[in-house]
N, C-alpha and C positions, 0 to 999 in steps of 0.2 A: 319246508312244506307249508307251515302256517302262513308265510308271506304270500305264497301263490294262492292258497285258499282264501286268504283275507282279501286279496285284490278282486277275486271273483265274487266274494261275498258283498263287498262294497258296490261293485258294479250292478249286481242284481238288486241290492237294497235301494240304491239311488233311483233306479227305474221304478221300483215299487212305490217309493215315497212320492215321486213326481205324480204318479197316477192317483194316489189317495189324497194328495194335496189338491189336485184338480177337482176331484170329487167333492172335496170339502170347501172349495172356493178360495184357495190360497195359492199365491204365485211363489212365495218364498217362505222358508222356515228357518228360524234361528234357534238353536238348542244350546243352552248354557250347561257347563259342567258343574255349576254351583259355586258357592262362595264359602270361605271358612268362617265359622262362628267363633267369636271371642268370648271367653268365660267372663261372667259378671265381675266387674271391678278387678280385672286382671289383664295381663298382657299375653296370655297363652290361649291358644285356640282349642276347641274340642277336636277329637279325631275327625278328620274330613271324610265324608262319604259322598262320592260323586253321584250326580243325577243319573239314574239308570237309563233315562232316555238318551243321554249323551254316551253312556258306557256301552250301549248296544251297538254303537257305531265305532267306538275307539277304545283301545285298552289303556286309557290314561286315567287310572283310578285315584291318583294323588296329585291332580293338576287343577286346582280351583281357578275360577275367573277366566276360563277359556270358552270358546264358542265354535259351533259348527253351523255352517250355512248350507242349506239345500235350496237350490233355486233353478227354475227353468232357464235362467240366463247362463247357467254354468254347465260345463261339460262333466264335472265331477264335484263331489263335496269340497267345500272350502273350510279348512281348519284355521281358526285364529288362536294363536298361542300367545298368552301374555308372558312377556319376558320378565324374569326376576332380576332386580338390580341391587338388592341389598347384600350385605356382607355376612348376614347372620345364618343363612339357611343353605342347605345342600342344593346343588343345581337341580332344578325340576326334572322329573322324569320325561323321557322322550319316547317317541314311537319305537317299537322294536325294529331291528334292521330289515329293510325291504318293505315295511308297511307304509312308509311315507309316500311311496309311488302311487298309492291308491287314492290319495287326496292331494289337494293343493294346499300347501302350508303357507300361512301368512303370519308375520310376527307383529305385535304391537306393544307399546309401553303404557299408553294412556287411553282411556275410554274414547276420547274424541278421535283418536286414530282409527279405532274400530269402526265408529259410525261413518267415517269418511270412506271406508271400504265396503260398506253395505250398499244394497240397491238404493237409488235415490228416493224412490217412492216406497216408503215402508208401511204405507197404509194396508197393503196387501200381504204383509209379512206376519206370519204367526210366530209366537215365541213360546218355547217350552222350557220351563225351569222355575226356580223359586223367585219370589218378588225381590228384585235387587234395585238398589239406588241407581245403579248404572243404567237400568232399563226403565227409568221413570217415564220416558216418553211413550211407552207401550200401553195401549188402552186395555181395559178389562176384556174386551171382545177378542183382542189379539193374544192375550196371555192364556196359555193352556186351553185352547178351544176344545170343547168336549167331543165334537164330531170327529175332529182329527185324532184326538187321543184314543178314541174308541177303535178307530181303524188301525192305529199303531199297535195297540194292545192285542188286537185280534191276530195281527200278522206275527207277533212275537212268539206265539205258541209253536209255530213250525220252525225248526232250526235248520240253518244252512249247513253244508258239509264243514265249513270252517267252525261254526258254533259247536257242531257235534264233536269235532276233533278237540276243541278246547275242553269240553265237559268230559270227554273220554280221558284226556290227560289229567284233568283234575281228579278223576276217580282213581287213577293209578297212583298219583302222589299221595292222596288221602289214605289209600289202602296201606301204604307203607307206615303211615302214622298210626293207623288202627292196629297193625301188627305190633308196633312198639308199645302201644298203650296196653294191649292184652298182656304182653310180657311183664310190664310194670305192675299190672293188677296181680298177676300170679306171683310176683316177687313181694307182694304185701305192701306196696307203696301207697301213699296218700293220694287223694284226688288231685291235689295241686302238683305233686310229683309226677303223676301219670300225665297230666297236661304238658309238663315240661318235656317229658320223653316224646310225646306226640310232636311237639313243636320242633325238637331237634331232628326227628325223623323226616318231617316235611320241609325242613330248612326254611322256616319263615317265622315271623313274630306273630303274637296273638292279634295285633292290630291289622295284620294283613289277611286274616281269615275272613271268609264271607259272612260268618255269624259267630256269636259267642258259643264256644264248644261246651258240650255237656259231658262231664266226667263224674258219674254218680255211682257211689258204692252203697250196697245194702239198701236200707229204707229210702235213701235219697233217689233211688231209681224210680220211685213212684211219683216224683215231682217231674212233671213233663218237661219243664225248662229249668232244671236245676243248674244254677250258676254261682252259688256261693260255695266255692270249692274249699274243702277242708285241707289244711296244711298238715294235720296230724292223722296218721293212719288209724283206722279203728282196731280194736283188739282182735277182731276176727273179720276178715273180708269174705263175705258169703257170696256176693253177686256184684257184677259191674255192668253198667249200661253206658256206652259211649255213643254220642251223636256229634259228629264232627266232619267238616269238609275243608277243602282248600279252594283257592281261586287261581285260575289260569286265564290271563288276558281278560279278566273281568267276569269270567263265567265260573259258576260254583259247582262243586259236588256237595252232596248232602247225604251222609251215610250213617246208619245206626247199627250197632251190634250189641248183644247181651251175652254175658258169660257167667257161668256158675263155677265157684271154686271147687265144689265137690260134684263130680259128674254122676254120682249115684243117687242124688236127691230128686225129689218130686219136681222141684223147680227146674233142674237141668232137663228132665224129661219133657216138661212143658215148653222149654226153649226149643228143643228139637222138633216138637210137634208144630210150633208156630213157624219155625223156619221152613218146614215142609209145606205148610199151608200157604206161606208167602210165595213160594216158588210155584205152587199150583195156581195162585192168583195171577202171577206173571204169565204163566202158560195160557191163561184165558184171554190175554190181551190180543185184540185184533182191530184193524180199522173198521169203524162203524159201530163198535161196541160203546155203550154208554158208560162213562166213568162212575156214574151214580150206581148203575147195576153192579159194577165191580166192587164198589164199597159195600153194597148190600150183601154180596157174596162173601165178602170178608167177615161180616157179622155172623153169617151162617157158619162159616168155618171155625170161628172163635167159639161159637155156641157148641159146636161138635167137640172141640178140644176140651172145653170146661165140663162137658158132660162125660167125656171119656175119662177124665181124671177126677170125676165125682165131686167137682165143685158145685155143679148143678144137681139138685134132686129131681128136677122136672125134666120133661123131654126137651129136645132141641127146639121143636116147634113152639112149645110153651114158653121157653126162655126168650125166643125172639118176639113172640106176641106180647110178652110182659115187659119188653124193653130191658131185660136183664143184662144183655151183652154190653149195653152202653155204660153200665156200672164199671165194667172191666176194660172197655175200649171206648173212651169218651171222645176221642179226636177223629179227624177224617183220615181216610186211607192214604192220601197223598196230595200233591200239588205240582203245578208246573215248576220247572227249574231252568234257570238261565242266568242272565245278568242280575236277577234278583233271586234269592233263595226261594221265596214264594212269588214266582213270576206272575205278572199281571194277566188279566183276561180269563181267569179260571171260572168266573160266574157269568161271563158275557154270553148273550144269546145270539148275536149276529155281528158282522163287521161294523154295522151302523150303531150298535149299542144294544140296549135292552138287558134286563137282568134275568138270569136263570138260576134262582136261589136253590140252595140245598133243601132236601126234604125237612119238614118240621122236626122229625124225630132225630135228625142228624145235622144240627145247626152249624157244626164246626167243620164240615166238609168244604175244602177250599176249591175243589174242582168238580164242575158239573157238565163239562163240555163232552161232546161226542169225540171219541178217540180217532185221530187222523195220523197218517204217515208223516213222520218227521217231528212229531211232538216228543218232548222229553219231560218226563215227570217221575215222581217218586212213588214207590209202593211201600208203605210202612205200617203194617198191622201191629197192634200192641195188645198186651194183656197186663194190666196193672192192678195193684192192691193199694188203692188210695184211701186213706182213713176217712176223709170227709165224705166220699161217695159211698163207701161201705157202711158208714154210720147211718146215712140216709136210707140205704137199702135194708139195713137191719131193722130199722123202725118202720119200714113200709109194709104194704099189704101183701107183698110176695116174699117176705122174709124167709118163710119156710121152704122156698124153692132153692135156697142156697145152703150148702153144708158149711156152717160157720167154723167148725173145728178145722176143716181143710183150709179155709181162709186164714185162720189164725196161724196155721202152720206155714203158710206162704207169705204172710205179712212182713216178716223180717227181711225178705229178699227184694221187696220194692216192686219191681215190674220188669217187663220185657218189651223191647221194640226191635224189630228187624226191618231195616230200610235199605232198599236198593234204588239206583237211578236207571231208568229204562228208556230206550229209544224205540219208538214205534216204527216198524218196517212194514213192507207190503204183506209179509207172511206172518207177522206177529210182533215180537219185541226182542230187541237185543239188550241183554242185561249188562250194562256198562260196568256195574260194580262187581258182579261175580267174575266177569272177565278180568277186571283189574286184579282181584285177589288171586286168580289162577296164574297170573303172570309173575307173581312175586317168588 
């Protein structure tokens, strides 16, 4: 199924790129997969991360020094694969079965062979990728031209059926890992042991994940990107926040869940309330709605939850006016999702460029675009008890608006995040994550 969808995806993408290249004044486009970086004074490289502008075309995530040519002179994209000739490394990855039919594959060993196969007049060829010695002949004007990059970033927001299928499968695989991680938490395992159970369930190494997973117990759940996982389990596991996804053909899932060890606690009740609010937010998604408005609605719902559980002494309206919800929900509601976990174009104003920044009171919001059919993004409201933010609020002018005894009761649990991946449809949104969990 993926091979057939991939062929249609590439055919459509090729036509789109020829159009935006013409609009930007380019006849040819060469995209690099990137090159491996060698550690300082060593003979080992850093983990390779493919150029996302290459990855949105081809699922070759571990193949450095390769190139893709998009040209009006060609009938389809031309993939240049550098052949490995050494005896030290595993044979480089190849395209999945059936995928090679969508592109013309050419092999090369040395850079001079590559240049011999490119269009003779390269003055009208744009190049996207890192600055490489092999591309020393490319001028600054040709390298990563902003007008072309803007159009590519804008297009990436709407996912093709092939891309949707990859993200859908990535959700299903990640959901298996999440289930295994929850079981490990309830068995009293350490953060590192929970990660190992997740990796076994999704059948991949940590290097193959799209981002560094978060496995946070107790107070560590208040660290938004907790990544120093403990190898020793705490004496008491009160809460567990997991933020982890997997990669399918270069496309990521990005899922968060929070669990309480004791379902009769106040913390467990707040988890359920936030889970319900998150689903209400997803039910509010529709083409034409502003994502900024959705983020603002999330703050209203979080204010209502904190008022309901008597964390706020003031009214919901006063809490929002005083900016108190940002003490407990300091990040944005979500972001585009695709070949990058935080996919490009979230603040873009138009295909030609321009910036549509987040509101001043919500500077960390990564997505300010109007919602369109085919977009895939995350919805991830959170409620956290972060010591540094709480200290500032405790010393601030609205300190009496917060019940600090309630805060102290919740502080040992860290925080809550519920994150799903959604696909915008003509009638609303398809929740890829909840669907994946329901199929297990």
